[in-house]
C-alpha positions as CSV (number, residue, x, y, z in Angstrom):
1,M,131.1,-7.2,26.8
2,A,134.1,-5.0,26.2
3,D,136.0,-4.3,29.4
4,S,137.9,-1.7,27.5
5,A,134.9,0.3,26.4
6,K,135.5,3.4,28.4
7,D,133.5,6.6,28.6
8,A,135.2,9.0,26.3
9,Q,132.7,11.8,26.0
10,N,135.4,14.3,27.2
11,G,137.9,13.1,24.6
12,D,140.3,11.7,27.3
13,S,140.8,8.5,25.3
14,G,142.6,10.4,22.6
15,K,139.9,9.5,20.1
16,D,137.1,11.6,18.5
17,P,135.5,13.4,21.5
18,E,132.1,12.9,19.8
19,C,132.5,9.2,20.2
20,E,131.1,8.2,23.6
21,Q,132.4,4.7,24.2
22,D,131.1,2.6,27.1
23,P,131.1,-1.0,28.2
24,A,128.8,-3.2,26.2
25,P,127.4,-6.6,27.2
26,A,127.1,-9.5,24.8
27,Q,123.9,-9.5,22.7
28,E,121.3,-12.0,23.9
29,G,122.0,-15.3,22.3
30,A,125.8,-14.8,22.0
31,T,127.8,-17.4,23.9
32,D,130.1,-16.5,26.8
33,T,132.8,-19.0,25.6
34,P,132.6,-19.0,21.8
35,D,134.5,-21.8,20.0
36,I,137.5,-21.0,17.9
37,G,137.8,-22.8,14.6
38,Q,134.1,-23.0,13.7
39,E,134.8,-20.9,10.6
40,V,137.7,-20.4,8.3
41,V,138.3,-17.3,6.3
42,E,138.2,-17.9,2.6
43,P,141.3,-16.4,0.9
44,E,140.7,-13.2,-1.1
45,E,141.8,-13.1,-4.7
46,D,145.3,-11.9,-4.8
47,P,145.9,-8.7,-6.8
48,Y,149.7,-9.2,-6.7
49,K,151.7,-10.3,-9.7
50,I,155.1,-10.6,-7.9
51,V,156.0,-12.0,-4.5
52,A,159.3,-10.6,-3.1
53,A,160.8,-11.8,0.2
54,I,163.4,-9.8,2.1
55,D,165.6,-11.9,4.5
56,F,166.8,-9.2,6.9
57,G,169.5,-10.9,8.7
58,T,171.7,-10.1,11.7
59,T,174.9,-10.2,9.6
60,F,173.8,-10.5,6.0
61,S,170.6,-9.6,4.1
62,G,169.2,-10.4,0.6
63,Y,166.0,-10.9,-1.3
64,A,164.3,-13.5,-3.6
65,Y,161.2,-13.3,-5.8
66,T,158.9,-15.1,-8.1
67,F,156.2,-14.2,-10.6
68,V,152.8,-15.5,-9.5
69,S,152.2,-16.7,-13.1
70,N,155.1,-19.1,-12.6
71,R,155.6,-19.4,-8.9
72,D,157.7,-22.6,-9.0
73,V,160.6,-20.6,-10.3
74,I,162.3,-18.5,-7.6
75,Y,165.0,-16.0,-8.4
76,T,167.7,-14.4,-6.3
77,N,170.0,-11.4,-6.9
78,K,173.5,-12.9,-7.3
79,N,175.3,-9.6,-7.9
80,W,175.7,-8.2,-4.4
81,G,179.0,-6.4,-4.0
82,Q,179.7,-6.4,-7.7
83,T,181.4,-3.0,-7.6
84,Q,183.6,-4.2,-4.7
85,G,184.7,-7.3,-6.6
86,F,182.1,-9.7,-5.2
87,L,179.3,-11.7,-6.8
88,L,177.2,-12.9,-3.8
89,H,173.6,-13.7,-3.0
90,K,173.6,-11.5,0.1
91,T,175.0,-8.2,1.3
92,P,176.1,-7.2,4.9
93,T,173.4,-5.8,7.1
94,S,175.3,-2.5,7.4
95,L,173.8,1.0,7.1
96,L,175.6,4.3,6.5
97,L,173.8,7.6,7.2
98,K,175.0,11.1,6.4
99,P,175.7,13.5,9.3
100,D,172.2,14.9,9.0
101,G,170.7,11.3,9.3
102,Q,169.8,10.9,5.7
103,F,170.5,7.7,3.8
104,E,173.9,7.3,2.3
105,A,174.5,3.5,1.6
106,F,173.6,0.0,2.6
107,G,175.4,-3.3,2.4
108,F,178.8,-3.7,0.7
109,E,178.6,-0.1,-0.5
110,A,178.0,1.1,3.1
111,V,181.1,-0.9,4.3
112,S,183.2,0.4,1.4
113,K,182.2,4.0,1.8
114,Y,182.6,4.0,5.5
115,N,186.1,2.5,5.1
116,D,187.0,5.2,2.6
117,L,186.0,8.1,5.0
118,S,188.7,10.0,6.8
119,E,188.7,9.6,10.6
120,E,187.2,13.1,10.9
121,E,184.5,12.3,8.4
122,A,183.7,8.9,10.0
123,A,183.1,10.7,13.3
124,E,180.3,12.7,11.7
125,Y,178.6,9.9,9.8
126,Y,176.3,7.2,11.4
127,Y,177.4,3.6,10.8
128,F,175.1,0.8,12.0
129,D,176.1,-2.9,11.8
130,R,174.4,-6.0,13.1
131,F,171.6,-4.1,14.6
132,K,168.8,-6.6,14.1
133,M,169.4,-8.4,17.4
134,N,168.2,-5.2,19.3
135,L,164.7,-6.3,18.6
136,Y,165.3,-9.7,20.3
137,D,167.3,-8.2,23.2
138,N,164.9,-5.3,23.9
139,K,161.8,-6.8,25.7
140,E,160.3,-3.3,26.2
141,L,160.3,-2.5,22.5
142,K,158.7,0.8,21.5
143,T,158.7,2.8,18.3
144,D,160.7,5.6,20.0
145,I,163.7,3.5,21.1
146,T,167.1,4.5,19.7
147,L,170.1,2.5,18.5
148,Q,173.7,3.4,18.9
149,D,176.0,3.3,15.9
150,T,179.6,2.0,16.1
151,S,180.8,5.3,17.7
152,G,177.9,5.7,20.1
153,K,175.8,8.2,18.2
154,E,172.1,7.6,18.3
155,Q,169.2,7.4,15.8
156,L,165.6,6.2,16.1
157,A,165.6,2.4,15.7
158,V,162.5,2.4,13.5
159,D,164.3,4.9,11.2
160,V,167.4,2.7,10.9
161,F,165.3,-0.3,10.0
162,A,163.0,1.7,7.7
163,K,165.9,3.1,5.7
164,S,167.4,-0.4,5.4
165,L,164.1,-1.9,4.2
166,G,163.5,1.1,1.9
167,F,166.9,0.5,0.2
168,M,166.1,-3.2,-0.3
169,K,162.8,-2.2,-2.0
170,S,164.5,0.3,-4.3
171,H,167.3,-2.1,-5.1
172,F,164.8,-4.9,-6.0
173,L,162.7,-2.6,-8.2
174,R,165.8,-1.4,-10.0
175,H,166.9,-5.1,-10.4
176,L,163.6,-6.0,-11.9
177,S,163.6,-3.0,-14.3
178,V,167.0,-4.2,-15.7
179,T,165.7,-7.8,-15.9
180,L,162.3,-7.0,-17.4
181,G,163.2,-3.8,-19.3
182,Y,160.6,-1.9,-17.3
183,E,159.9,-1.1,-13.7
184,P,156.8,-2.8,-12.4
185,D,154.1,-1.1,-10.4
186,P,155.2,-1.3,-6.7
187,Q,151.5,-2.0,-5.8
188,S,151.7,-5.2,-7.8
189,V,154.4,-6.6,-5.4
190,R,153.5,-8.6,-2.3
191,W,156.3,-8.2,0.2
192,V,157.4,-10.8,2.7
193,I,159.7,-10.0,5.5
194,T,161.3,-12.8,7.5
195,V,161.7,-12.8,11.3
196,P,162.9,-15.4,13.8
197,A,160.0,-17.5,15.1
198,I,161.2,-17.0,18.7
199,W,160.8,-13.2,18.5
200,D,158.1,-11.7,20.6
201,E,155.1,-10.2,18.8
202,N,156.3,-6.6,19.6
203,A,159.4,-7.2,17.4
204,K,157.2,-8.5,14.6
205,Q,155.0,-5.5,14.9
206,F,158.1,-3.2,14.9
207,M,159.1,-4.7,11.5
208,R,155.7,-3.9,10.1
209,E,156.0,-0.3,11.3
210,A,159.5,-0.1,9.8
211,A,158.2,-1.5,6.5
212,H,155.5,1.2,6.4
213,K,157.9,4.0,7.2
214,G,160.3,2.5,4.6
215,G,157.7,2.8,1.9
216,L,157.0,-0.9,1.3
217,I,153.3,-0.6,2.3
218,D,150.8,2.3,2.5
219,T,149.4,1.5,5.9
220,T,150.8,-0.5,8.8
221,H,147.9,-3.0,8.5
222,S,148.2,-3.5,4.8
223,N,147.8,-7.1,3.4
224,Q,150.5,-6.2,0.9
225,L,153.0,-7.3,3.6
226,V,153.2,-10.8,5.0
227,I,155.4,-11.6,8.0
228,A,157.1,-15.0,7.6
229,L,158.8,-17.0,10.4
230,E,162.3,-17.9,9.3
231,P,162.4,-21.7,10.2
232,E,158.9,-22.2,8.8
233,A,160.0,-20.6,5.5
234,A,163.1,-22.8,5.4
235,S,160.8,-25.8,6.0
236,L,158.9,-25.1,2.8
237,N,162.1,-24.7,0.8
238,C,163.8,-27.9,2.1
239,R,160.7,-30.0,1.3
240,S,160.9,-28.8,-2.3
241,L,164.7,-29.4,-2.9
242,P,166.0,-32.5,-4.8
243,V,168.2,-34.7,-2.8
244,S,171.2,-33.8,-5.0
245,T,171.2,-30.2,-3.6
246,F,172.1,-31.3,-0.1
247,V,175.6,-31.6,1.2
248,Q,176.4,-35.3,1.4
249,T,179.2,-37.1,3.4
250,E,180.8,-40.4,2.7
251,N,179.1,-41.9,5.7
252,E,175.7,-40.5,5.0
253,Q,174.3,-41.0,1.5
254,V,170.6,-40.2,1.0
255,S,169.1,-41.4,-2.3
256,M,165.6,-39.9,-2.0
257,L,163.6,-37.6,0.3
258,T,160.0,-38.7,1.1
259,F,157.4,-36.7,2.9
260,E,154.4,-39.0,3.1
261,P,151.7,-38.2,5.6
262,G,152.9,-38.5,9.1
263,T,156.5,-37.6,8.3
264,K,158.1,-35.6,11.2
265,Y,161.1,-33.4,10.8
266,L,163.0,-30.7,12.6
267,V,164.3,-27.5,11.1
268,I,167.3,-25.8,12.8
269,D,167.6,-22.3,11.4
270,A,171.1,-21.2,12.5
271,G,171.4,-17.5,11.8
272,G,173.8,-14.8,12.8
273,G,171.8,-13.8,15.9
274,T,169.5,-16.6,16.8
275,I,169.0,-20.4,16.6
276,D,165.4,-21.0,15.6
277,I,163.9,-24.5,15.8
278,V,160.6,-25.8,14.6
279,A,159.1,-29.3,14.5
280,H,156.7,-30.1,11.7
281,K,154.5,-33.0,10.7
282,V,153.1,-33.7,7.2
283,R,149.3,-34.0,7.2
284,K,147.2,-36.2,4.9
285,D,146.6,-33.2,2.6
286,G,150.3,-32.6,2.2
287,R,150.2,-29.4,4.3
288,I,152.2,-28.9,7.5
289,R,151.2,-28.7,11.1
290,E,153.4,-27.5,13.9
291,L,154.1,-30.1,16.6
292,F,155.1,-27.6,19.3
293,R,155.8,-23.9,19.3
294,A,159.1,-22.6,18.0
295,T,162.1,-22.8,20.4
296,G,165.7,-21.6,20.4
297,G,167.8,-18.8,21.7
298,A,170.5,-16.2,21.0
299,W,173.2,-18.8,20.1
300,G,173.8,-17.7,16.5
301,G,177.1,-16.9,14.7
302,T,177.5,-13.6,16.5
303,V,178.1,-15.6,19.7
304,I,181.4,-16.7,18.2
305,D,182.1,-13.1,17.2
306,R,181.7,-12.1,20.8
307,Q,184.0,-14.9,21.9
308,F,186.6,-13.5,19.4
309,I,186.3,-10.0,20.9
310,A,186.7,-11.6,24.4
311,L,189.9,-13.2,23.1
312,L,191.2,-9.9,21.7
313,D,190.5,-8.4,25.2
314,K,192.7,-11.1,26.7
315,I,195.5,-10.6,24.2
316,F,195.5,-6.8,24.1
317,G,193.4,-5.7,27.1
318,A,190.0,-4.0,27.1
319,E,191.6,-0.5,27.3
320,F,193.7,-1.2,24.2
321,L,190.6,-2.3,22.2
322,A,188.4,0.6,23.5
323,A,191.1,3.1,22.6
324,F,191.6,1.6,19.1
325,Q,187.8,1.6,18.5
326,R,187.5,5.2,19.5
327,E,190.4,6.3,17.3
328,F,189.8,4.0,14.3
329,P,186.2,2.9,14.4
330,K,186.0,1.8,10.7
331,D,189.2,-0.3,11.1
332,Y,187.7,-2.0,14.1
333,V,184.6,-2.9,12.0
334,E,186.9,-4.2,9.2
335,L,188.7,-6.4,11.7
336,L,185.4,-8.0,12.9
337,Q,184.1,-8.4,9.3
338,D,187.2,-10.3,8.3
339,F,186.8,-12.7,11.2
340,E,183.1,-13.1,10.3
341,I,184.1,-14.5,6.8
342,K,187.1,-16.6,8.0
343,K,185.2,-18.4,10.7
344,R,183.0,-20.2,8.2
345,G,185.9,-21.8,6.4
346,E,187.0,-25.4,6.4
347,C,190.5,-24.8,7.6
348,E,191.3,-25.9,11.2
349,S,193.3,-22.7,11.9
350,V,192.1,-19.2,11.1
351,R,194.2,-16.3,9.8
352,V,192.5,-12.9,10.6
353,S,193.7,-9.9,8.7
354,L,194.7,-7.0,10.9
355,P,194.1,-3.5,9.4
356,Y,197.2,-1.4,8.8
357,N,196.2,1.0,11.6
358,F,195.8,-1.9,14.0
359,C,199.2,-3.3,13.2
360,N,200.8,0.1,13.9
361,F,198.7,1.0,17.0
362,R,200.5,1.4,20.2
363,H,199.0,1.5,23.7
364,E,201.0,2.2,26.9
365,D,204.0,2.3,24.7
366,R,203.6,-1.4,23.6
367,S,203.2,-2.6,20.0
368,V,200.6,-5.1,18.7
369,Q,203.4,-7.6,18.1
370,E,204.6,-7.3,21.7
371,Y,201.1,-8.0,23.0
372,I,200.7,-11.1,20.8
373,K,204.2,-12.5,21.7
374,S,203.4,-12.0,25.4
375,Y,200.1,-13.8,25.2
376,A,201.5,-16.5,23.1
377,A,204.3,-17.2,25.5
378,A,201.8,-17.4,28.4
379,E,199.4,-19.7,26.5
380,G,201.8,-22.1,24.9
381,G,202.0,-20.5,21.4
382,Q,198.4,-21.0,20.4
383,I,198.4,-17.7,18.6
384,K,201.0,-15.8,16.5
385,F,201.5,-12.7,14.3
386,S,202.4,-13.4,10.7
387,S,202.5,-11.0,7.7
388,G,199.9,-8.7,9.2
389,K,197.6,-11.5,10.3
390,L,196.6,-12.9,13.7
391,V,196.9,-16.7,13.3
392,L,194.7,-18.7,15.6
393,T,195.4,-22.4,16.0
394,S,192.7,-25.1,15.8
395,E,192.5,-25.4,19.6
396,V,191.8,-21.7,19.9
397,V,189.1,-21.7,17.2
398,T,187.5,-24.7,18.7
399,A,187.3,-22.9,22.0
400,L,185.6,-19.9,20.4
401,F,182.9,-22.2,19.0
402,C,182.5,-24.4,22.1
403,D,179.8,-22.5,24.1
404,A,177.5,-21.9,21.1
405,L,177.8,-25.5,19.8
406,K,177.1,-26.9,23.3
407,Q,174.0,-24.7,23.8
408,I,172.7,-25.8,20.4
409,N,173.3,-29.5,21.0
410,D,172.0,-29.5,24.5
411,H,168.8,-27.8,23.3
412,V,168.2,-30.2,20.4
413,T,169.0,-33.1,22.7
414,H,166.3,-31.9,25.1
415,L,163.8,-31.5,22.2
416,L,164.4,-35.0,20.9
417,Q,163.3,-36.4,24.3
418,R,159.8,-35.1,23.7
419,P,157.2,-37.8,22.9
420,K,155.9,-35.8,19.9
421,L,159.3,-36.2,18.2
422,K,159.2,-40.0,18.4
423,D,159.9,-41.4,14.9
424,L,161.6,-38.2,13.7
425,K,162.8,-38.7,10.2
426,Y,164.8,-35.7,9.1
427,M,166.8,-32.8,10.7
428,F,167.4,-29.9,8.4
429,L,170.2,-27.4,9.2
430,V,169.8,-24.1,7.4
431,G,170.8,-20.4,7.7
432,G,174.0,-18.4,7.3
433,F,175.7,-20.0,10.4
434,A,174.8,-23.4,8.9
435,E,177.5,-22.8,6.3
436,S,180.1,-23.2,9.2
437,V,181.8,-26.5,8.8
438,R,182.3,-26.7,12.5
439,L,178.6,-26.4,13.2
440,Q,177.8,-28.9,10.5
441,N,180.2,-31.5,11.9
442,S,178.9,-30.9,15.4
443,I,175.3,-31.5,14.5
444,R,176.2,-34.6,12.4
445,S,178.4,-36.0,15.1
446,E,175.8,-35.5,17.9
447,F,172.7,-36.6,16.1
448,G,173.6,-38.3,12.8
449,E,173.1,-41.8,14.2
450,Q,169.6,-41.0,15.5
451,V,168.2,-39.1,12.5
452,T,169.0,-38.2,8.9
453,V,170.8,-34.8,9.0
454,L,170.4,-32.7,5.8
455,I,172.1,-29.5,5.0
456,P,171.3,-27.7,1.7
457,E,174.3,-26.6,-0.4
458,E,172.9,-23.1,-0.3
459,A,171.8,-23.2,3.4
460,S,171.9,-19.4,3.7
461,L,169.2,-19.1,1.0
462,S,166.7,-21.6,2.4
463,V,164.9,-19.0,4.4
464,V,164.5,-16.3,1.7
465,K,163.5,-18.8,-1.0
466,G,161.0,-20.5,1.4
467,A,159.6,-17.0,2.3
468,V,158.7,-16.5,-1.3
469,A,156.8,-19.8,-1.3
470,F,155.1,-18.8,1.9
471,G,154.1,-15.4,0.4
472,C,152.5,-17.3,-2.5
473,D,150.6,-19.6,-0.1
474,P,150.5,-18.6,3.6
475,S,148.2,-21.5,4.3
476,A,151.0,-24.0,3.6
477,I,151.6,-24.0,7.3
478,C,148.1,-24.9,8.2
479,Q,148.2,-25.5,12.0
480,R,150.3,-23.7,14.6
481,I,150.6,-23.9,18.3
482,C,149.4,-20.8,20.1
483,R,152.2,-19.2,22.0
484,Y,150.1,-17.3,24.5
485,S,146.6,-17.2,25.8
486,Y,144.7,-14.3,24.1
487,G,141.5,-12.6,24.9
488,V,139.4,-9.4,25.2
489,G,138.4,-7.6,28.3
490,S,134.7,-7.8,29.0
491,Y,131.8,-7.3,31.4
492,L,129.4,-10.0,32.5
493,P,126.3,-9.8,34.7
494,F,127.5,-10.0,38.2
495,E,127.0,-13.4,40.0
496,E,127.3,-13.5,43.8
497,G,129.8,-16.1,44.9
498,E,131.1,-16.5,41.3
499,H,132.7,-13.1,40.8
500,R,135.0,-10.9,42.9
501,D,133.2,-8.3,44.9
502,D,135.8,-5.6,44.2
503,L,135.0,-5.9,40.5
504,K,131.2,-5.2,40.9
505,V,130.0,-2.1,39.0
506,D,126.6,-0.5,38.3
507,S,126.1,0.7,34.7
508,D,122.8,2.2,33.6
509,G,120.8,0.0,36.1
510,M,122.7,-3.2,35.3
511,V,125.0,-4.9,37.9
512,L,128.1,-6.1,36.1
513,C,131.5,-7.7,36.8
514,K,134.3,-5.8,35.0
515,H,137.8,-7.1,34.0
516,I,136.5,-10.4,32.7
517,F,139.1,-12.2,30.5
518,Q,137.1,-13.5,27.6
519,T,139.4,-16.1,26.1
520,W,140.0,-16.3,22.3
521,A,142.6,-19.1,22.5
522,E,144.9,-20.6,25.1
523,T,148.6,-21.2,25.1
524,G,149.5,-24.6,23.7
525,E,146.2,-24.8,21.7
526,V,146.4,-26.0,18.1
527,I,145.1,-23.2,15.8
528,G,144.2,-23.7,12.1
529,H,145.1,-21.2,9.4
530,N,142.7,-18.3,9.3
531,E,140.3,-19.6,12.0
532,I,137.9,-17.1,13.4
533,W,136.8,-16.4,17.0
534,R,133.6,-14.3,16.9
535,E,131.4,-12.5,19.5
536,T,128.6,-10.0,19.3
537,Y,128.3,-6.9,21.6
538,T,125.5,-4.4,22.3
539,P,125.5,-1.0,24.0
540,I,124.6,-0.7,27.6
541,I,123.9,3.0,27.9
542,T,121.6,5.2,25.9
543,N,123.1,7.0,22.8
544,Q,126.4,5.1,23.1
545,K,128.5,6.1,20.1
546,G,131.2,3.6,20.1
547,I,133.2,0.8,21.9
548,I,136.9,0.5,22.7
549,F,137.9,-3.2,22.8
550,E,141.1,-3.9,24.8
551,F,143.1,-7.0,24.1
552,F,145.2,-9.0,26.5
553,K,147.7,-11.9,26.5
554,S,149.3,-14.2,29.1
555,S,151.5,-17.3,29.1
556,K,149.0,-18.8,31.6
557,R,145.9,-20.9,30.9
558,R,142.4,-20.8,32.4
559,L,142.4,-17.1,33.0
560,K,139.3,-15.4,34.6
561,Y,140.2,-11.7,35.0
562,T,142.4,-9.2,33.0
563,D,144.1,-7.9,36.2
564,E,145.6,-11.3,37.2
565,D,149.4,-11.6,37.5
566,G,151.0,-12.3,34.2
567,V,148.3,-10.7,32.1
568,E,149.4,-7.9,29.8
569,K,147.5,-5.5,27.6
570,C,148.5,-6.0,24.0
571,G,146.3,-3.6,22.0
572,C,142.9,-2.1,21.4
573,L,140.4,-1.4,18.6
574,V,137.9,1.4,18.5
575,V,134.6,0.8,16.7
576,E,132.5,3.9,16.1
577,M,128.7,3.6,16.3
578,P,127.5,7.0,14.8
579,D,124.0,5.8,13.8
580,L,121.9,5.7,17.0
581,T,118.9,4.0,15.3
582,G,117.9,1.1,17.6
583,D,119.9,2.5,20.5
584,K,120.7,-0.5,22.8
585,E,119.5,-3.0,20.3
586,R,122.4,-2.2,17.9
587,A,125.0,-4.9,17.4
588,V,128.8,-4.8,17.0
589,D,130.6,-8.0,15.8
590,L,134.2,-8.6,16.9
591,E,136.1,-11.2,14.8
592,V,139.6,-12.4,15.6
593,I,141.4,-14.2,12.8
594,F,144.0,-16.6,14.0
595,G,146.5,-19.1,12.6
596,G,148.8,-16.9,10.7
597,T,152.0,-15.3,11.9
598,E,150.0,-12.3,13.1
599,I,146.6,-11.9,14.7
600,K,144.0,-9.8,12.9
601,V,141.0,-8.2,14.6
602,V,137.9,-6.8,12.8
603,G,135.1,-4.9,14.4
604,Y,131.8,-4.2,12.5
605,D,128.8,-2.1,13.5
606,H,125.8,-3.5,11.7
607,T,123.7,-0.3,12.0
608,S,126.1,2.2,10.5
609,Q,128.1,-0.5,8.6
610,T,131.3,0.9,10.1
611,R,134.2,-1.6,9.7
612,R,137.4,-1.2,11.6
613,E,140.4,-3.7,11.6
614,T,143.8,-3.9,13.0
615,Y,146.6,-6.4,13.8
616,I,147.2,-6.8,17.5
617,D,149.4,-3.8,18.2
618,F,152.1,-4.8,20.6
619,L,153.9,-1.4,20.4
620,S,151.2,0.9,21.7
621,T,150.9,-0.4,25.2
């Protein structure tokens, strides 16, 4: 019985005014508490010849791909930044837009072009850098939210992401045309976009909207796009790597990796913005089940960047930095980018290059050198100015990393105390931040005696390569832990003493209880890949022409009503019923397909053979 099926004969619902949608009780014989997992959807034959994954990172982005005919071979683009003198697997997540908001450049080219602009020109252009974390930080995410560029000018967030993804698509297709000698049909490419596992569903949905607007898919619900969770993807990649491709230390030599049934391992995906952690166990069939839902927090590499900015505030003062950023915004970006690269190195001390305009900037009639000398004198000489560089001693750099490393170690320590992680065999450290020697040493020092710590030599590529493998076989992660309780609003025949009196309603002669939370799955429940929840509904008024199903979620279990505290609406689906033959005997099936990284809902009217489907839309509420 769809609690969300409202009378729309006046068109108030925003749908077709000819579609009169009203509450519909379950057809006789349908259960009130249907079981999940009684049926598994058989995979459809894939029409895609190429699987391409985009790792859209906080600081750097890249892509990898494979040909379905030979899916064991995964390729990456190794020529990012070629015109700027680099040959890298990834490019900065930086976007430059023209003054009218049109696309100008992305990645190394955006950084280079922005740096080449005059100060007057830079004030007119839009330059966005490290904007991905806005999707994590913004809990009230909508498609109409805006992002501020480095100088405070605003653009729609979905446009910023869409233009970035659109560039990655175009770059990939050009890359393939050079490699193959012809440009493949874009419709033959299955796209995979990676997102942190700890992101809320609204952020994942936002990426799907951006992919649609960026031209990767024709409709937002297209099966041509798969959303992959970053640590899950890395898990698939790490399992396939030979032991020789992991960074080895003298004290820790591993001769062979084994993943026999029952093997448990942890994956720590250390990215620029977030630390994402998943725990997996190998099943008898070789596939992977999740031991508990993904955990983590915003403790990625950008935390160290923020600590560096705080240090600059202490040295020069917040007013100095604010004034410099206003006057020379592109030099300010260049300063932070240089630190981003230097912080990953093996050297104990760090030498940060200061832009020419920074070295010659004066504030309150004091030079940069004077500020540095004054701070150094007060702090015992832990920093100094040398040949246009800000030199930070080992003690200063260690302090910059301290908070982030402590939060990561404390969280992992807490996880290892869980009974489900007894007999943990491996701990994989992956992601761009995982290339930091300080993070590597911290994890090894803290946990190396308890578990085998493994770090791929190309740690920053584990996610994107694994995402390709996931796109080829999304069922590789065959069991996940449900993050929330999900259900549909419904009506049930009213029972005195069982239901709340304030929810009693009369509908066409039937006494019903509204706002019933009909549960699909509960938080903490183990859900198999592509498992189905199904229920059948029938009209409750004469000549009913459709039903609106409303969907809800909550972090609580054992829910009874949709208006309880902590219950949120998370989408809806309209199923039209234009053929009135059979009137109240007509049936509409509602199917909810679980177990993937998104939840798919399908409604089917048997009489008119009308089929409607959607992914739970977390942006429309």
